[in-house]
N, C-alpha and C positions, 0 to 999 in steps of 0.2 A: 604581597600574596604571590605564591609561586605561579608561574605561567600555566602549568598544567591544571592547577586548581581553577584558575580564571577561565580556561577553556571549557572545563567540565561544567562550571556554573553557567557559563554563557550558553552551552549546548542545552542544559536543562531548562533554564528559564526562557531563553529566546525560542526554543522549540514550541512552547505554549503560545507565544505571541505569533510566530510564523504560521502555525497551524490554524489559528483563528482569524488572522488579518491579511496576510500577504497573498496576492494572486498565485495560482498554482504555478504558472510559468516562472515567477520570481523564485519560488521555493525550489523548484525541481531542476532548473538549468544552471549550469556552471559556465561562466564566461571568462575568457582570457582577455584582459584589457591591455592595450599597448598605446604608448604615447607617440604621436606622429609629429612631424616637423612643425605643425601649427601650434604645438603645445597641448592639444586636446587629446582625450583618450577615446579610442575606438575598439570595438570588438575585433580581435585579431583576424586579419584577412579580409576585412570589410571596411566600408566607410560609414558604418552604423555607430552612432555614439554609444558608448558603453553604459549600460544600466547602472544607476547609482541612487538607489532608493534611500530616502532619509528614514531611518528607523528610530523610534523613540520607545521609552517605557510607557506603560498605561495608555495605549492608543485608544482604549474604549472612551476616553474623554472626548474624542473627536467624532464619535459615531453619532449620526443623526438618528434619534429614536422616535420623535413625534411624526405621525403619519402625514400631517399637513405639509410640512417642509419636505418630508421624504417623497411626497408625490410631485414636488416641483424641483427636482434635480438637487435636492439638499440645500436649496437657497432659503435663508431665514433671517439674515441680518437686518433687512429693512422691511420685512413682511409686517403687515398690520399686527399690533400686539395682542396677544392673549397670554394665558398662563405659561405657554411654552417659550415665550420670548426670553426667559431667563437662560435658556440653553444657548442663545446666540448673542444677545445684546441686552444687557440689563437696563440700559438707559431708555429702552422703548416702553418699559412697564408703566411709567408715569403718563404715557399717552393712551393707555388702555381706556376703553369706553366704560367698562364696568368697574365698580369699586372693589370687587373681590372675585377671584377666579381660581379654579383648581383643574388639573389635568392629570391623567394617568395614561402611560403608554407601555405597550408590550411589543417587543421585536424578537421573533424567533431568529436564531443564528445558525447558519450551515444546515438548513433543512434539506437542501439539495443533496447533501451527503448522507442523508438518513438519520442525522442526529436529532434527538428530541429533548435533550436536557441542557442545551446551550441557548441562552436567551439574555436579552437586556430588558430591564424594567425601569421605569422612571416615574417619579411623582413630582409635580411642580405646583406651586401656589404663590399667589401674590395678594397684597392688600394695599389699596391707595389711601394715603393719609391726606385728605383734602384733595386739592387739584394740583398741588405742587410737588408731592413726594409719593414714593411707593417703596414697599419692601417686598422681598421675595425669598422663597425657600425652595430647595431642590434636593432630591435624593436620587442618585443614579446607581443602579446595581447591575453587575454583569456576572452571570454564572457561566463558567466554562465546562460544566458537567463533570463527568468522571474521566480522569486522565490517567493513562499508563505512563509513568516516568521512565525514561531510559537515559543512559550515559552516551558519550560520543561514539562508543562502540556498539550501540544498539542493545546493550544488556539491560534487562528489566531491573529497576531499582525501587519499585513500589508503585502504589496507586494514590490518588488524591482527588479532591474536589476543589480545584482552585476557584477563587472568586475575587472580585474587585468592586469597590464602591467609592463614591464621592458624595460628600455632603456640602452644600453651598448655601450661603446667605448673601443677599444682595440689597443694595439701596440705590435708588435713582431719584433725581431731582431736576425740575425744570430750571434752566438758567435764564430763559426768556419764554415768550409765548410759543416760539417755534424750535427752541434748542434745549436739549437735555443732556445730562451726563449721568453715568452710573458706575458703580464699583461692586464687585462681588468677591467674597473670600471663600475658599473651599479647603476641605481636608480630604486627602486621597489615601485610600487603603488598598493595598494590592497583595493578595495571598496567592501566589502562583505555585510555590513548592515548599511552603513552610513545613518543617518537620523532617525533610530530606537532609542529607548531609553530603558534603563534598570533601573528600580526604579528611574526614573527621570533623569538619567545620559545619555547624548547623546552619541551614538556610532559614531565614526568618521572614516575617512579614515586612513588606516595603511600605513606608509611609512618606507623605510629602504634603506640603502646603503650597497654595497658589492663590493668585488674585486675577480677576478680570477687570479691565477698564474699558469703557465704551462711551460713545456719544451718538446722538441722533438729531437730525434736523427733519422737521415735518412742517409742511406748508400746504395750504389750499390754493389751487389755481383753477381758473376757468378756461375751458376749451370750447370756444363758441358759446353755446348756451348750456353746456354740460359742466357739472361740478366734478373736480378731480382733486386728488391728494398726491403730492410728491414727497417721498420719504427717502433719506439717505442715512446710512449708518456706518460707523467704524467701531471695530471691537478687537482688542488685543487680549487674548485669553490664555490662561494657564501660565502666567508669569510666576515662576516659583522655584522651589528647591529641586535639586536632583534627587534621584531615588536609588536605593540599593537594597539588595536582599542578603547581604553579608555585612559584617563590621568592616566596611571598606573605607579607604581614604576618600576624601571628597572628589579628587580628580579621577577616581575610578567609578564614580556613580554615573547613572544614565540620565539623559535629559528627558523631561516630560514634554508633551507636544504643545509648546508655546506657539501661538498662531496669530497672524495678522489677517483680519478679514475686512473687506469693503463691500458694501451692498447698496442697492438702490431699488426702489419700487415705485410704480406709478399706478394708482387706482383711479378708475373713472366710472362714474355712475351714468350708464347709458340711458336709463329712464327710471321710473319708480320701482321697477321690478328686476332690472338686469344691471349687473356691475361686472367689471372686468379689471384684472390686475396683471401687470407684467413685473417680474422680479429678476434680479441678476446679482450674483455674488462672485467675488474673486478672493481666493485664500492663498496664503503662503505660510509654511512652517518657519518659525523663527528659531531654527535649530541648525547647528553647523552641519555642512554637507560632508559625508565621509571622504577621506583621502583615497585616491586611486593609485598613488605612486608606490615606490618601493618602501620597505621598512625604514630605511635610512631617511628617505624623503618625508615620510609621514611621522617619524619620531625623531625630531631633530636633537633632543637632549638625551636620547638613548636610554630612557628609563623603562622601556617596555610598554609604554602607554602612548597611543597615537595622540598627536598634539591637539587635534580637534576635540577629543574627549576630555582633555585637561582644562578646557575653558570653563569659566563660571557661567551660570545661566545668563547673566547680563552680558558678559562678553560674547556668548553664543548668539544672543539676539542681534547685536550689532554686526558680528562677523557673518551672519547668515545672508546678508545682502551682497556679499562680494567674495565668498570663499569657495564657490563651486569650481572644481578642477577644470571644467570646460569653459570657464569665463562667463561673460554676460549672457551668451546664448543658453548656457545651462541654467543660469539663474532664472531666465524667462521660462524655461521648461519646468521649473518648480512650482509655477502658478497652477492653481486648480480653479476651474470655472463651473459655475452653476447658473442655469437660466430656467425660468419656469413661468407658467401662467395659471390663473385661477378665474373661473367664471362662477358667479353666484346668481341664482334665480330666487327672488323674493327673500333673500337672506336665509333660505331654508335648505337649498340644494346646491351643491358645488361640484364642478368638474375641474380637474387639475391635470397638468402634464408638465414635464420638465426634462432637462438633459444635464448630465454631469460629465466633465471631461478632465482627464489627467494624462500627462505625457507618458508615452510608452516607456521611457527610461526612468520614470519616477513612480511607478506603481501600476500604470496601464489600466486604471479604472475608467471605463467609458460606458455609460448606460443611459437609457431612457427610463422615465418614471411616469406612472399614471396613478390617478387616485380619485376618490369620491369624498364628499363631505355631506353630512346630514345633520340638520338641527331641528329638534322638536322639543318645545317647551323648555324644561330645565337642562336637558342633555344634548350634547353634540357628539357625533361620531365621525371620525376621519379614518380612511383606509388608503393604503398606498401599495403599489406593486412595482417591482423593478424588472426592466426588460434589458438584458445584456445586448450590447451591439458588437462585441468581439468574442473571440474564443476564450478569453480569460474568464476563469471562474470567479464569481463574486460570492461572498458569504450570504448575500441576500437573494441569490438566484431563486426564482419560483417561490418567493415568500411574500405573504401578505402581512403588512404591519398595520396596527390599528391604535388609535388614541381615543380616549374618552374625556370630554370636557364638560364641566359643570357651570351653568349660567345661573348665578344666584339672583341676578336682576329679574329673571322671569318669575321667581318665587314671590317677589314683591309686586308683581303686576306691572313692571316697567316696560315689558315687551309682550308681544302677543305669543 
């Protein structure tokens, strides 16, 4: 593919991703990176590490849509299981208290910019097969509203209504009384600029397949006279094929957001009416870090494609633990942290809060979250609100997310 065509396509497709996902400062500022004697890269004239954000295709796969986790700093890997567990850790489903559960979530996107037609919607469901197995289904849909497409020169080249979705099926099974494993398979559809053309070559819909694998440990422990539950989870999500919007060679395709997540949660029953939970997650994208060197340094074979982009998805997973230009210190900066708490009164009213942190050089998302939960008979409602802690704009600034859960056990009189 000619270099000019690749740049036009990159400008067309990535502009949609950048407008929807990247912080404003990352989009707007241009940095000159220089390599100093220690071998690391800094912004020219400073001792500030050079920003080096990991960008993948279909980033909507990593957006937290359910309002319960969204109110706890996006932590969800080890949170007590409900229908939304399929978003984080399939293996938790087999530990769910109820035989059957459904949830529906709606997340407005970029409301602070006055947009009303950009949103995420998600439907989740699970069914337990006895006490040892569970299956789940998920549909995740992202509408990017009406988009004006432009080329790299800013010239209008048409309008469109880009959208993306993923369909997932999962299975989980207990391996012992306290340990479970899960696997999920998903189909990914991404229509960002289908029907547009670059130098006469038609842009098409991007598709990909991926799997999630996970494990959960859950055990009851006593703290004095109080009952509590300790839960730990591991999930590797979006292990799958690369994606493209043209008939491109495999080494020109884009990585999807493969991710490693570790989580822990501690739930304690304070008395018959009050319970409290503390949760924490650590996440890392298992995707190669972009090269910051010269063209010759980043493209050793001289074929016009940077070496990190030519790796296969599996090569990229293993390389992601040691390929950052800034060495081990930059690898640590690629970690994302979530912490949160949840308080329940009489299993009917919940208060939640949390914090999410990401390094300044890796996206700079740092925010507090707040939320409420209400449960009445068959229905449960969760709300969350994001409070930014920096000057970085977040797509969820001043936005209320909400989720609706259905408790079918209540229909059978199993609960009050």
